[in-house]
Every structure is written in structure tokens, then in C-alpha cells.
N, CA, C and O atoms as a Maestro MAE file, in Angstrom:
{
 s_m_m2io_version
 :::
 2.0.0
}

f_m_ct {
 s_m_title
 :::
 protein
 m_atom[348] {
  # First column is atom index #
  i_m_mmod_type
  r_m_x_coord
  r_m_y_coord
  r_m_z_coord
  i_m_residue_number
  s_m_chain_name
  s_m_pdb_residue_name
  s_m_pdb_atom_name
  i_m_atomic_number
  :::
  1 25 0.837 -1.169 0.000 1 A "MET " " N  " 7
  2 3 0.000 0.000 0.000 1 A "MET " " CA " 6
  3 2 0.889 1.242 0.000 1 A "MET " " C  " 6
  4 15 1.888 1.298 0.718 1 A "MET " " O  " 8
  5 25 0.528 2.217 -0.794 2 A "VAL " " N  " 7
  6 3 1.277 3.467 -0.882 2 A "VAL " " CA " 6
  7 2 0.609 4.506 0.020 2 A "VAL " " C  " 6
  8 15 -0.612 4.659 0.021 2 A "VAL " " O  " 8
  9 25 1.437 5.211 0.784 3 A "LYS " " N  " 7
  10 3 0.939 6.275 1.652 3 A "LYS " " CA " 6
  11 2 1.628 7.575 1.289 3 A "LYS " " C  " 6
  12 15 2.802 7.592 0.916 3 A "LYS " " O  " 8
  13 25 0.885 8.660 1.403 4 A "ILE " " N  " 7
  14 3 1.457 9.993 1.261 4 A "ILE " " CA " 6
  15 2 1.715 10.472 2.676 4 A "ILE " " C  " 6
  16 15 0.786 10.631 3.467 4 A "ILE " " O  " 8
  17 25 2.988 10.701 2.994 5 A "ARG " " N  " 7
  18 3 3.371 11.034 4.362 5 A "ARG " " CA " 6
  19 2 4.545 11.992 4.393 5 A "ARG " " C  " 6
  20 15 5.067 12.391 3.352 5 A "ARG " " O  " 8
  21 25 4.959 12.360 5.610 6 A "LEU " " N  " 7
  22 3 6.060 13.293 5.783 6 A "LEU " " CA " 6
  23 2 7.366 12.540 6.020 6 A "LEU " " C  " 6
  24 15 7.400 11.523 6.712 6 A "LEU " " O  " 8
  25 25 8.432 13.061 5.433 7 A "LYS " " N  " 7
  26 3 9.779 12.542 5.650 7 A "LYS " " CA " 6
  27 2 10.563 13.639 6.352 7 A "LYS " " C  " 6
  28 15 10.721 14.732 5.808 7 A "LYS " " O  " 8
  29 25 11.058 13.360 7.560 8 A "ARG " " N  " 7
  30 3 11.731 14.374 8.354 8 A "ARG " " CA " 6
  31 2 13.135 14.639 7.808 8 A "ARG " " C  " 6
  32 15 13.887 13.715 7.497 8 A "ARG " " O  " 8
  33 25 13.460 15.919 7.701 9 A "MET " " N  " 7
  34 3 14.769 16.350 7.232 9 A "MET " " CA " 6
  35 2 15.253 17.441 8.183 9 A "MET " " C  " 6
  36 15 14.525 17.843 9.090 9 A "MET " " O  " 8
  37 25 16.462 17.915 7.982 10 A "GLY " " N  " 7
  38 3 16.984 19.014 8.786 10 A "GLY " " CA " 6
  39 2 17.710 18.522 10.023 10 A "GLY " " C  " 6
  40 15 17.878 17.321 10.234 10 A "GLY " " O  " 8
  41 25 18.136 19.476 10.834 11 A "SER " " N  " 7
  42 3 18.908 19.149 12.024 11 A "SER " " CA " 6
  43 2 18.028 19.167 13.269 11 A "SER " " C  " 6
  44 15 16.841 19.487 13.207 11 A "SER " " O  " 8
  45 25 18.623 18.825 14.375 12 A "LYS " " N  " 7
  46 3 17.925 18.806 15.652 12 A "LYS " " CA " 6
  47 2 17.379 20.198 15.958 12 A "LYS " " C  " 6
  48 15 18.101 21.187 15.832 12 A "LYS " " O  " 8
  49 25 16.130 20.281 16.352 13 A "PHE " " N  " 7
  50 3 15.422 21.526 16.677 13 A "PHE " " CA " 6
  51 2 15.229 22.441 15.468 13 A "PHE " " C  " 6
  52 15 14.806 23.585 15.628 13 A "PHE " " O  " 8
  53 25 15.529 21.961 14.275 14 A "ASN " " N  " 7
  54 3 15.352 22.765 13.068 14 A "ASN " " CA " 6
  55 2 14.820 21.866 11.947 14 A "ASN " " C  " 6
  56 15 15.359 21.845 10.840 14 A "ASN " " O  " 8
  57 25 13.775 21.141 12.253 15 A "ALA " " N  " 7
  58 3 13.258 20.156 11.316 15 A "ALA " " CA " 6
  59 2 12.399 20.801 10.238 15 A "ALA " " C  " 6
  60 15 11.727 21.806 10.473 15 A "ALA " " O  " 8
  61 25 12.435 20.206 9.060 16 A "PHE " " N  " 7
  62 3 11.470 20.488 8.011 16 A "PHE " " CA " 6
  63 2 11.129 19.149 7.383 16 A "PHE " " C  " 6
  64 15 11.829 18.161 7.604 16 A "PHE " " O  " 8
  65 25 10.072 19.110 6.612 17 A "TYR " " N  " 7
  66 3 9.561 17.837 6.121 17 A "TYR " " CA " 6
  67 2 9.353 17.876 4.617 17 A "TYR " " C  " 6
  68 15 8.968 18.901 4.054 17 A "TYR " " O  " 8
  69 25 9.611 16.753 3.981 18 A "ARG " " N  " 7
  70 3 9.257 16.567 2.585 18 A "ARG " " CA " 6
  71 2 7.986 15.730 2.555 18 A "ARG " " C  " 6
  72 15 7.849 14.779 3.326 18 A "ARG " " O  " 8
  73 25 7.066 16.073 1.679 19 A "ILE " " N  " 7
  74 3 5.855 15.297 1.499 19 A "ILE " " CA " 6
  75 2 6.151 14.301 0.390 19 A "ILE " " C  " 6
  76 15 6.450 14.686 -0.741 19 A "ILE " " O  " 8
  77 25 6.066 13.009 0.724 20 A "VAL " " N  " 7
  78 3 6.467 11.970 -0.215 20 A "VAL " " CA " 6
  79 2 5.400 10.884 -0.332 20 A "VAL " " C  " 6
  80 15 4.586 10.687 0.570 20 A "VAL " " O  " 8
  81 25 5.427 10.195 -1.455 21 A "ALA " " N  " 7
  82 3 4.653 8.975 -1.638 21 A "ALA " " CA " 6
  83 2 5.615 7.827 -1.374 21 A "ALA " " C  " 6
  84 15 6.646 7.705 -2.035 21 A "ALA " " O  " 8
  85 25 5.271 6.981 -0.396 22 A "ALA " " N  " 7
  86 3 6.172 5.904 -0.002 22 A "ALA " " CA " 6
  87 2 5.376 4.647 0.301 22 A "ALA " " C  " 6
  88 15 4.189 4.704 0.623 22 A "ALA " " O  " 8
  89 25 6.052 3.510 0.191 23 A "ASP " " N  " 7
  90 3 5.442 2.245 0.586 23 A "ASP " " CA " 6
  91 2 5.208 2.280 2.090 23 A "ASP " " C  " 6
  92 15 6.060 2.764 2.836 23 A "ASP " " O  " 8
  93 25 4.075 1.778 2.542 24 A "ALA " " N  " 7
  94 3 3.716 1.831 3.958 24 A "ALA " " CA " 6
  95 2 4.710 1.071 4.832 24 A "ALA " " C  " 6
  96 15 4.861 1.383 6.014 24 A "ALA " " O  " 8
  97 25 5.383 0.086 4.264 25 A "LYS " " N  " 7
  98 3 6.330 -0.720 5.039 25 A "LYS " " CA " 6
  99 2 7.720 -0.087 5.117 25 A "LYS " " C  " 6
  100 15 8.547 -0.534 5.912 25 A "LYS " " O  " 8
  101 25 7.996 0.931 4.321 26 A "ALA " " N  " 7
  102 3 9.304 1.587 4.318 26 A "ALA " " CA " 6
  103 2 9.462 2.449 5.575 26 A "ALA " " C  " 6
  104 15 8.470 2.954 6.101 26 A "ALA " " O  " 8
  105 25 10.691 2.625 6.062 27 A "PRO " " N  " 7
  106 3 10.911 3.471 7.242 27 A "PRO " " CA " 6
  107 2 10.522 4.928 6.972 27 A "PRO " " C  " 6
  108 15 10.492 5.370 5.824 27 A "PRO " " O  " 8
  109 25 10.226 5.660 8.040 28 A "ARG " " N  " 7
  110 3 9.760 7.043 7.916 28 A "ARG " " CA " 6
  111 2 10.728 7.895 7.089 28 A "ARG " " C  " 6
  112 15 10.307 8.615 6.184 28 A "ARG " " O  " 8
  113 25 12.012 7.811 7.401 29 A "ASP " " N  " 7
  114 3 12.999 8.627 6.702 29 A "ASP " " CA " 6
  115 2 13.747 7.840 5.641 29 A "ASP " " C  " 6
  116 15 14.792 8.278 5.160 29 A "ASP " " O  " 8
  117 25 13.223 6.691 5.279 30 A "GLY " " N  " 7
  118 3 13.903 5.820 4.328 30 A "GLY " " CA " 6
  119 2 13.441 6.032 2.899 30 A "GLY " " C  " 6
  120 15 13.156 7.147 2.463 30 A "GLY " " O  " 8
  121 25 13.377 4.916 2.190 31 A "ARG " " N  " 7
  122 3 13.083 4.931 0.766 31 A "ARG " " CA " 6
  123 2 11.687 5.463 0.481 31 A "ARG " " C  " 6
  124 15 10.738 5.170 1.209 31 A "ARG " " O  " 8
  125 25 11.572 6.249 -0.584 32 A "PHE " " N  " 7
  126 3 10.272 6.746 -1.020 32 A "PHE " " CA " 6
  127 2 10.186 6.641 -2.527 32 A "PHE " " C  " 6
  128 15 11.197 6.459 -3.206 32 A "PHE " " O  " 8
  129 25 8.962 6.758 -3.052 33 A "ILE " " N  " 7
  130 3 8.747 6.595 -4.488 33 A "ILE " " CA " 6
  131 2 8.890 7.929 -5.210 33 A "ILE " " C  " 6
  132 15 9.590 8.028 -6.218 33 A "ILE " " O  " 8
  133 25 8.215 8.964 -4.681 34 A "GLU " " N  " 7
  134 3 8.237 10.260 -5.355 34 A "GLU " " CA " 6
  135 2 7.998 11.372 -4.339 34 A "GLU " " C  " 6
  136 15 7.231 11.207 -3.390 34 A "GLU " " O  " 8
  137 25 8.665 12.510 -4.550 35 A "GLU " " N  " 7
  138 3 8.492 13.667 -3.678 35 A "GLU " " CA " 6
  139 2 7.384 14.564 -4.244 35 A "GLU " " C  " 6
  140 15 7.394 14.901 -5.428 35 A "GLU " " O  " 8
  141 25 6.434 14.945 -3.390 36 A "LEU " " N  " 7
  142 3 5.292 15.755 -3.822 36 A "LEU " " CA " 6
  143 2 5.400 17.205 -3.401 36 A "LEU " " C  " 6
  144 15 4.741 18.066 -3.985 36 A "LEU " " O  " 8
  145 25 6.209 17.493 -2.409 37 A "GLY " " N  " 7
  146 3 6.331 18.870 -1.937 37 A "GLY " " CA " 6
  147 2 7.109 18.926 -0.644 37 A "GLY " " C  " 6
  148 15 7.841 17.994 -0.310 37 A "GLY " " O  " 8
  149 25 6.952 20.034 0.099 38 A "TYR " " N  " 7
  150 3 7.648 20.185 1.369 38 A "TYR " " CA " 6
  151 2 6.817 21.026 2.327 38 A "TYR " " C  " 6
  152 15 5.896 21.736 1.925 38 A "TYR " " O  " 8
  153 25 7.171 20.925 3.619 39 A "TYR " " N  " 7
  154 3 6.497 21.677 4.673 39 A "TYR " " CA " 6
  155 2 7.525 22.058 5.717 39 A "TYR " " C  " 6
  156 15 8.238 21.201 6.238 39 A "TYR " " O  " 8
  157 25 7.603 23.355 6.025 40 A "ASN " " N  " 7
  158 3 8.499 23.851 7.057 40 A "ASN " " CA " 6
  159 2 7.642 24.426 8.178 40 A "ASN " " C  " 6
  160 15 7.076 25.507 8.016 40 A "ASN " " O  " 8
  161 25 7.531 23.729 9.318 41 A "PRO " " N  " 7
  162 3 6.671 24.212 10.401 41 A "PRO " " CA " 6
  163 2 7.223 25.450 11.109 41 A "PRO " " C  " 6
  164 15 6.482 26.134 11.816 41 A "PRO " " O  " 8
  165 25 8.508 25.747 10.930 42 A "ASN " " N  " 7
  166 3 9.100 26.910 11.601 42 A "ASN " " CA " 6
  167 2 8.573 28.225 11.035 42 A "ASN " " C  " 6
  168 15 8.283 29.157 11.784 42 A "ASN " " O  " 8
  169 25 8.451 28.297 9.706 43 A "ASN " " N  " 7
  170 3 7.923 29.523 9.089 43 A "ASN " " CA " 6
  171 2 6.626 29.268 8.331 43 A "ASN " " C  " 6
  172 15 6.184 30.115 7.555 43 A "ASN " " O  " 8
  173 25 6.014 28.104 8.550 44 A "LYS " " N  " 7
  174 3 4.723 27.718 7.960 44 A "LYS " " CA " 6
  175 2 4.748 27.701 6.431 44 A "LYS " " C  " 6
  176 15 3.721 27.929 5.791 44 A "LYS " " O  " 8
  177 25 5.902 27.433 5.853 45 A "ASP " " N  " 7
  178 3 6.047 27.360 4.404 45 A "ASP " " CA " 6
  179 2 5.554 25.987 3.925 45 A "ASP " " C  " 6
  180 15 6.012 24.953 4.413 45 A "ASP " " O  " 8
  181 25 4.621 25.986 2.970 46 A "LEU " " N  " 7
  182 3 4.024 24.745 2.479 46 A "LEU " " CA " 6
  183 2 3.890 24.811 0.969 46 A "LEU " " C  " 6
  184 15 3.320 25.763 0.436 46 A "LEU " " O  " 8
  185 25 4.415 23.798 0.271 47 A "LYS " " N  " 7
  186 3 4.286 23.707 -1.178 47 A "LYS " " CA " 6
  187 2 3.974 22.269 -1.533 47 A "LYS " " C  " 6
  188 15 4.671 21.344 -1.115 47 A "LYS " " O  " 8
  189 25 2.903 22.091 -2.321 48 A "ILE " " N  " 7
  190 3 2.506 20.754 -2.769 48 A "ILE " " CA " 6
  191 2 2.234 20.818 -4.265 48 A "ILE " " C  " 6
  192 15 1.510 21.698 -4.730 48 A "ILE " " O  " 8
  193 25 2.810 19.894 -5.016 49 A "ASP " " N  " 7
  194 3 2.569 19.801 -6.454 49 A "ASP " " CA " 6
  195 2 1.212 19.123 -6.663 49 A "ASP " " C  " 6
  196 15 1.068 17.925 -6.418 49 A "ASP " " O  " 8
  197 25 0.223 19.892 -7.116 50 A "LYS " " N  " 7
  198 3 -1.148 19.388 -7.251 50 A "LYS " " CA " 6
  199 2 -1.249 18.224 -8.229 50 A "LYS " " C  " 6
  200 15 -1.937 17.241 -7.955 50 A "LYS " " O  " 8
  201 25 -0.574 18.327 -9.359 51 A "GLU " " N  " 7
  202 3 -0.674 17.284 -10.384 51 A "GLU " " CA " 6
  203 2 -0.166 15.945 -9.856 51 A "GLU " " C  " 6
  204 15 -0.794 14.909 -10.079 51 A "GLU " " O  " 8
  205 25 0.967 15.964 -9.159 52 A "LEU " " N  " 7
  206 3 1.495 14.721 -8.594 52 A "LEU " " CA " 6
  207 2 0.572 14.198 -7.493 52 A "LEU " " C  " 6
  208 15 0.347 12.992 -7.388 52 A "LEU " " O  " 8
  209 25 0.042 15.103 -6.677 53 A "ALA " " N  " 7
  210 3 -0.871 14.692 -5.602 53 A "ALA " " CA " 6
  211 2 -2.122 14.041 -6.189 53 A "ALA " " C  " 6
  212 15 -2.568 13.002 -5.702 53 A "ALA " " O  " 8
  213 25 -2.691 14.649 -7.234 54 A "PHE " " N  " 7
  214 3 -3.876 14.073 -7.880 54 A "PHE " " CA " 6
  215 2 -3.562 12.695 -8.456 54 A "PHE " " C  " 6
  216 15 -4.366 11.769 -8.356 54 A "PHE " " O  " 8
  217 25 -2.375 12.576 -9.063 55 A "LYS " " N  " 7
  218 3 -1.973 11.291 -9.656 55 A "LYS " " CA " 6
  219 2 -1.944 10.196 -8.598 55 A "LYS " " C  " 6
  220 15 -2.478 9.109 -8.819 55 A "LYS " " O  " 8
  221 25 -1.326 10.469 -7.454 56 A "TRP " " N  " 7
  222 3 -1.209 9.450 -6.414 56 A "TRP " " CA " 6
  223 2 -2.542 9.174 -5.739 56 A "TRP " " C  " 6
  224 15 -2.824 8.027 -5.391 56 A "TRP " " O  " 8
  225 25 -3.366 10.191 -5.546 57 A "LEU " " N  " 7
  226 3 -4.688 9.963 -4.961 57 A "LEU " " CA " 6
  227 2 -5.547 9.115 -5.899 57 A "LEU " " C  " 6
  228 15 -6.290 8.238 -5.458 57 A "LEU " " O  " 8
  229 25 -5.432 9.393 -7.196 58 A "LYS " " N  " 7
  230 3 -6.174 8.619 -8.194 58 A "LYS " " CA " 6
  231 2 -5.732 7.155 -8.195 58 A "LYS " " C  " 6
  232 15 -6.546 6.257 -8.408 58 A "LYS " " O  " 8
  233 25 -4.445 6.919 -7.956 59 A "ASN " " N  " 7
  234 3 -3.907 5.558 -7.931 59 A "ASN " " CA " 6
  235 2 -4.164 4.839 -6.610 59 A "ASN " " C  " 6
  236 15 -3.769 3.684 -6.451 59 A "ASN " " O  " 8
  237 25 -4.821 5.507 -5.661 60 A "GLY " " N  " 7
  238 3 -5.214 4.837 -4.428 60 A "GLY " " CA " 6
  239 2 -4.304 5.052 -3.242 60 A "GLY " " C  " 6
  240 15 -4.405 4.315 -2.261 60 A "GLY " " O  " 8
  241 25 -3.421 6.027 -3.289 61 A "ALA " " N  " 7
  242 3 -2.543 6.293 -2.150 61 A "ALA " " CA " 6
  243 2 -3.360 6.834 -0.979 61 A "ALA " " C  " 6
  244 15 -4.290 7.618 -1.166 61 A "ALA " " O  " 8
  245 25 -3.001 6.407 0.224 62 A "GLN " " N  " 7
  246 3 -3.686 6.835 1.434 62 A "GLN " " CA " 6
  247 2 -2.913 7.981 2.078 62 A "GLN " " C  " 6
  248 15 -1.683 7.968 2.099 62 A "GLN " " O  " 8
  249 25 -3.632 8.966 2.599 63 A "LEU " " N  " 7
  250 3 -3.010 10.086 3.295 63 A "LEU " " CA " 6
  251 2 -2.883 9.779 4.773 63 A "LEU " " C  " 6
  252 15 -3.785 9.184 5.363 63 A "LEU " " O  " 8
  253 25 -1.765 10.179 5.384 64 A "THR " " N  " 7
  254 3 -1.673 10.097 6.835 64 A "THR " " CA " 6
  255 2 -2.473 11.266 7.410 64 A "THR " " C  " 6
  256 15 -2.875 12.172 6.681 64 A "THR " " O  " 8
  257 25 -2.696 11.235 8.704 65 A "GLU " " N  " 7
  258 3 -3.520 12.266 9.333 65 A "GLU " " CA " 6
  259 2 -2.921 13.664 9.146 65 A "GLU " " C  " 6
  260 15 -3.645 14.614 8.849 65 A "GLU " " O  " 8
  261 25 -1.617 13.787 9.318 66 A "THR " " N  " 7
  262 3 -0.951 15.082 9.185 66 A "THR " " CA " 6
  263 2 -0.993 15.582 7.749 66 A "THR " " C  " 6
  264 15 -1.266 16.758 7.510 66 A "THR " " O  " 8
  265 25 -0.725 14.704 6.796 67 A "THR " " N  " 7
  266 3 -0.759 15.149 5.401 67 A "THR " " CA " 6
  267 2 -2.185 15.469 4.970 67 A "THR " " C  " 6
  268 15 -2.389 16.342 4.127 67 A "THR " " O  " 8
  269 25 -3.169 14.782 5.529 68 A "ARG " " N  " 7
  270 3 -4.567 15.116 5.230 68 A "ARG " " CA " 6
  271 2 -4.866 16.552 5.679 68 A "ARG " " C  " 6
  272 15 -5.535 17.304 4.970 68 A "ARG " " O  " 8
  273 25 -4.368 16.922 6.854 69 A "ASN " " N  " 7
  274 3 -4.563 18.291 7.343 69 A "ASN " " CA " 6
  275 2 -3.876 19.312 6.443 69 A "ASN " " C  " 6
  276 15 -4.437 20.373 6.169 69 A "ASN " " O  " 8
  277 25 -2.664 18.999 5.980 70 A "LEU " " N  " 7
  278 3 -1.938 19.907 5.091 70 A "LEU " " CA " 6
  279 2 -2.644 20.034 3.741 70 A "LEU " " C  " 6
  280 15 -2.742 21.132 3.194 70 A "LEU " " O  " 8
  281 25 -3.133 18.917 3.204 71 A "PHE " " N  " 7
  282 3 -3.851 18.943 1.926 71 A "PHE " " CA " 6
  283 2 -5.148 19.735 2.062 71 A "PHE " " C  " 6
  284 15 -5.538 20.450 1.139 71 A "PHE " " O  " 8
  285 25 -5.814 19.613 3.200 72 A "THR " " N  " 7
  286 3 -7.037 20.374 3.437 72 A "THR " " CA " 6
  287 2 -6.723 21.860 3.538 72 A "THR " " C  " 6
  288 15 -7.481 22.696 3.046 72 A "THR " " O  " 8
  289 25 -5.615 22.181 4.171 73 A "LYS " " N  " 7
  290 3 -5.188 23.582 4.317 73 A "LYS " " CA " 6
  291 2 -4.954 24.227 2.943 73 A "LYS " " C  " 6
  292 15 -5.285 25.396 2.744 73 A "LYS " " O  " 8
  293 25 -4.396 23.482 2.016 74 A "LYS " " N  " 7
  294 3 -4.145 23.975 0.654 74 A "LYS " " CA " 6
  295 2 -5.342 23.748 -0.276 74 A "LYS " " C  " 6
  296 15 -5.284 24.112 -1.451 74 A "LYS " " O  " 8
  297 25 -6.420 23.153 0.234 75 A "GLN " " N  " 7
  298 3 -7.653 22.882 -0.503 75 A "GLN " " CA " 6
  299 2 -7.442 21.937 -1.685 75 A "GLN " " C  " 6
  300 15 -8.158 22.017 -2.683 75 A "GLN " " O  " 8
  301 25 -6.474 21.058 -1.573 76 A "ILE " " N  " 7
  302 3 -6.204 20.094 -2.634 76 A "ILE " " CA " 6
  303 2 -7.238 18.973 -2.605 76 A "ILE " " C  " 6
  304 15 -7.658 18.493 -3.658 76 A "ILE " " O  " 8
  305 25 -7.650 18.553 -1.412 77 A "LEU " " N  " 7
  306 3 -8.659 17.497 -1.318 77 A "LEU " " CA " 6
  307 2 -9.990 17.943 -1.905 77 A "LEU " " C  " 6
  308 15 -10.670 17.156 -2.563 77 A "LEU " " O  " 8
  309 25 -10.367 19.189 -1.676 78 A "GLU " " N  " 7
  310 3 -11.617 19.716 -2.235 78 A "GLU " " CA " 6
  311 2 -11.573 19.704 -3.756 78 A "GLU " " C  " 6
  312 15 -12.539 19.295 -4.400 78 A "GLU " " O  " 8
  313 25 -10.466 20.147 -4.334 79 A "GLU " " N  " 7
  314 3 -10.318 20.159 -5.789 79 A "GLU " " CA " 6
  315 2 -10.340 18.734 -6.344 79 A "GLU " " C  " 6
  316 15 -10.938 18.481 -7.390 79 A "GLU " " O  " 8
  317 25 -9.689 17.806 -5.641 80 A "TYR " " N  " 7
  318 3 -9.669 16.414 -6.082 80 A "TYR " " CA " 6
  319 2 -11.082 15.823 -6.071 80 A "TYR " " C  " 6
  320 15 -11.465 15.112 -7.000 80 A "TYR " " O  " 8
  321 25 -11.845 16.114 -5.035 81 A "GLU " " N  " 7
  322 3 -13.227 15.611 -4.955 81 A "GLU " " CA " 6
  323 2 -14.086 16.185 -6.083 81 A "GLU " " C  " 6
  324 15 -14.917 15.474 -6.648 81 A "GLU " " O  " 8
  325 25 -13.894 17.461 -6.412 82 A "LYS " " N  " 7
  326 3 -14.653 18.060 -7.522 82 A "LYS " " CA " 6
  327 2 -14.332 17.371 -8.835 82 A "LYS " " C  " 6
  328 15 -15.231 17.053 -9.614 82 A "LYS " " O  " 8
  329 25 -13.054 17.142 -9.078 83 A "ILE " " N  " 7
  330 3 -12.628 16.480 -10.312 83 A "ILE " " CA " 6
  331 2 -13.156 15.043 -10.336 83 A "ILE " " C  " 6
  332 15 -13.621 14.565 -11.370 83 A "ILE " " O  " 8
  333 25 -13.082 14.363 -9.196 84 A "LYS " " N  " 7
  334 3 -13.526 12.980 -9.105 84 A "LYS " " CA " 6
  335 2 -15.034 12.868 -9.333 84 A "LYS " " C  " 6
  336 15 -15.490 11.920 -9.973 84 A "LYS " " O  " 8
  337 25 -15.806 13.816 -8.822 85 A "ASN " " N  " 7
  338 3 -17.259 13.777 -8.951 85 A "ASN " " CA " 6
  339 2 -17.736 14.166 -10.348 85 A "ASN " " C  " 6
  340 15 -18.832 13.774 -10.747 85 A "ASN " " O  " 8
  341 25 -16.939 14.930 -11.103 86 A "LYS " " N  " 7
  342 3 -17.320 15.306 -12.467 86 A "LYS " " CA " 6
  343 2 -17.327 14.101 -13.383 86 A "LYS " " C  " 6
  344 15 -18.129 14.037 -14.315 86 A "LYS " " O  " 8
  345 25 -16.450 13.149 -13.134 87 A "LYS " " N  " 7
  346 3 -16.330 11.992 -14.022 87 A "LYS " " CA " 6
  347 2 -17.359 10.972 -13.762 87 A "LYS " " C  " 6
  348 15 -17.387 9.939 -14.431 87 A "LYS " " O  " 8
  :::
 }
 m_bond[347] {
  # First column is bond index #
  i_m_from
  i_m_to
  i_m_order
  :::
  1 1 2 1
  2 2 3 1
  3 3 4 2
  4 3 5 1
  5 5 6 1
  6 6 7 1
  7 7 8 2
  8 7 9 1
  9 9 10 1
  10 10 11 1
  11 11 12 2
  12 11 13 1
  13 13 14 1
  14 14 15 1
  15 15 16 2
  16 15 17 1
  17 17 18 1
  18 18 19 1
  19 19 20 2
  20 19 21 1
  21 21 22 1
  22 22 23 1
  23 23 24 2
  24 23 25 1
  25 25 26 1
  26 26 27 1
  27 27 28 2
  28 27 29 1
  29 29 30 1
  30 30 31 1
  31 31 32 2
  32 31 33 1
  33 33 34 1
  34 34 35 1
  35 35 36 2
  36 35 37 1
  37 37 38 1
  38 38 39 1
  39 39 40 2
  40 39 41 1
  41 41 42 1
  42 42 43 1
  43 43 44 2
  44 43 45 1
  45 45 46 1
  46 46 47 1
  47 47 48 2
  48 47 49 1
  49 49 50 1
  50 50 51 1
  51 51 52 2
  52 51 53 1
  53 53 54 1
  54 54 55 1
  55 55 56 2
  56 55 57 1
  57 57 58 1
  58 58 59 1
  59 59 60 2
  60 59 61 1
  61 61 62 1
  62 62 63 1
  63 63 64 2
  64 63 65 1
  65 65 66 1
  66 66 67 1
  67 67 68 2
  68 67 69 1
  69 69 70 1
  70 70 71 1
  71 71 72 2
  72 71 73 1
  73 73 74 1
  74 74 75 1
  75 75 76 2
  76 75 77 1
  77 77 78 1
  78 78 79 1
  79 79 80 2
  80 79 81 1
  81 81 82 1
  82 82 83 1
  83 83 84 2
  84 83 85 1
  85 85 86 1
  86 86 87 1
  87 87 88 2
  88 87 89 1
  89 89 90 1
  90 90 91 1
  91 91 92 2
  92 91 93 1
  93 93 94 1
  94 94 95 1
  95 95 96 2
  96 95 97 1
  97 97 98 1
  98 98 99 1
  99 99 100 2
  100 99 101 1
  101 101 102 1
  102 102 103 1
  103 103 104 2
  104 103 105 1
  105 105 106 1
  106 106 107 1
  107 107 108 2
  108 107 109 1
  109 109 110 1
  110 110 111 1
  111 111 112 2
  112 111 113 1
  113 113 114 1
  114 114 115 1
  115 115 116 2
  116 115 117 1
  117 117 118 1
  118 118 119 1
  119 119 120 2
  120 119 121 1
  121 121 122 1
  122 122 123 1
  123 123 124 2
  124 123 125 1
  125 125 126 1
  126 126 127 1
  127 127 128 2
  128 127 129 1
  129 129 130 1
  130 130 131 1
  131 131 132 2
  132 131 133 1
  133 133 134 1
  134 134 135 1
  135 135 136 2
  136 135 137 1
  137 137 138 1
  138 138 139 1
  139 139 140 2
  140 139 141 1
  141 141 142 1
  142 142 143 1
  143 143 144 2
  144 143 145 1
  145 145 146 1
  146 146 147 1
  147 147 148 2
  148 147 149 1
  149 149 150 1
  150 150 151 1
  151 151 152 2
  152 151 153 1
  153 153 154 1
  154 154 155 1
  155 155 156 2
  156 155 157 1
  157 157 158 1
  158 158 159 1
  159 159 160 2
  160 159 161 1
  161 161 162 1
  162 162 163 1
  163 163 164 2
  164 163 165 1
  165 165 166 1
  166 166 167 1
  167 167 168 2
  168 167 169 1
  169 169 170 1
  170 170 171 1
  171 171 172 2
  172 171 173 1
  173 173 174 1
  174 174 175 1
  175 175 176 2
  176 175 177 1
  177 177 178 1
  178 178 179 1
  179 179 180 2
  180 179 181 1
  181 181 182 1
  182 182 183 1
  183 183 184 2
  184 183 185 1
  185 185 186 1
  186 186 187 1
  187 187 188 2
  188 187 189 1
  189 189 190 1
  190 190 191 1
  191 191 192 2
  192 191 193 1
  193 193 194 1
  194 194 195 1
  195 195 196 2
  196 195 197 1
  197 197 198 1
  198 198 199 1
  199 199 200 2
  200 199 201 1
  201 201 202 1
  202 202 203 1
  203 203 204 2
  204 203 205 1
  205 205 206 1
  206 206 207 1
  207 207 208 2
  208 207 209 1
  209 209 210 1
  210 210 211 1
  211 211 212 2
  212 211 213 1
  213 213 214 1
  214 214 215 1
  215 215 216 2
  216 215 217 1
  217 217 218 1
  218 218 219 1
  219 219 220 2
  220 219 221 1
  221 221 222 1
  222 222 223 1
  223 223 224 2
  224 223 225 1
  225 225 226 1
  226 226 227 1
  227 227 228 2
  228 227 229 1
  229 229 230 1
  230 230 231 1
  231 231 232 2
  232 231 233 1
  233 233 234 1
  234 234 235 1
  235 235 236 2
  236 235 237 1
  237 237 238 1
  238 238 239 1
  239 239 240 2
  240 239 241 1
  241 241 242 1
  242 242 243 1
  243 243 244 2
  244 243 245 1
  245 245 246 1
  246 246 247 1
  247 247 248 2
  248 247 249 1
  249 249 250 1
  250 250 251 1
  251 251 252 2
  252 251 253 1
  253 253 254 1
  254 254 255 1
  255 255 256 2
  256 255 257 1
  257 257 258 1
  258 258 259 1
  259 259 260 2
  260 259 261 1
  261 261 262 1
  262 262 263 1
  263 263 264 2
  264 263 265 1
  265 265 266 1
  266 266 267 1
  267 267 268 2
  268 267 269 1
  269 269 270 1
  270 270 271 1
  271 271 272 2
  272 271 273 1
  273 273 274 1
  274 274 275 1
  275 275 276 2
  276 275 277 1
  277 277 278 1
  278 278 279 1
  279 279 280 2
  280 279 281 1
  281 281 282 1
  282 282 283 1
  283 283 284 2
  284 283 285 1
  285 285 286 1
  286 286 287 1
  287 287 288 2
  288 287 289 1
  289 289 290 1
  290 290 291 1
  291 291 292 2
  292 291 293 1
  293 293 294 1
  294 294 295 1
  295 295 296 2
  296 295 297 1
  297 297 298 1
  298 298 299 1
  299 299 300 2
  300 299 301 1
  301 301 302 1
  302 302 303 1
  303 303 304 2
  304 303 305 1
  305 305 306 1
  306 306 307 1
  307 307 308 2
  308 307 309 1
  309 309 310 1
  310 310 311 1
  311 311 312 2
  312 311 313 1
  313 313 314 1
  314 314 315 1
  315 315 316 2
  316 315 317 1
  317 317 318 1
  318 318 319 1
  319 319 320 2
  320 319 321 1
  321 321 322 1
  322 322 323 1
  323 323 324 2
  324 323 325 1
  325 325 326 1
  326 326 327 1
  327 327 328 2
  328 327 329 1
  329 329 330 1
  330 330 331 1
  331 331 332 2
  332 331 333 1
  333 333 334 1
  334 334 335 1
  335 335 336 2
  336 335 337 1
  337 337 338 1
  338 338 339 1
  339 339 340 2
  340 339 341 1
  341 341 342 1
  342 342 343 1
  343 343 344 2
  344 343 345 1
  345 345 346 1
  346 346 347 1
  347 347 348 2
  :::
 }
}
């Protein structure tokens, strides 16, 4: 199963995260399939590639709770539902 989750990067007390599509069995900071964006909680910087996110959601990737909140914040889930319901 593929999950869209956060991969921790950076140094101690200065963490930032990459949003990645990874196999559910892979370690948190280990191997991933594709990078979708990044999130820096220190300055609230968030970037997500919508096209890649739509591709993985369409293929059945599951969102973790934190990434679901980030996707909702950027309104990507709403756009995906609109596109999904049109078809």
C-alpha cells in the first residue's frame, strides 16, 4: 500500500519535512517513491505539487492524518473531490 506522508529532514530543533509517496512498510525517513512537496513548520512554508498529488490519490494512495490536514489547508482534497465527482 502506498501512503502519502512526511519525511523528516533538517537538524535537531530545526526540522522540516518533505511530502512523499512511499510504501507503507518503508521506514519514515527511508526509501520513497516520489516527492510531492515540502512543509516547514518553523515559518509555515508549504508547497505541494497538485498534479502529482492528484496522480497518487487517483492511484489509491492513502493520506496520513498530518498530510490530510496539510492537503485540506491547501484545498487540494476539495479540488480532487470536484474532479472525481465530475467523471
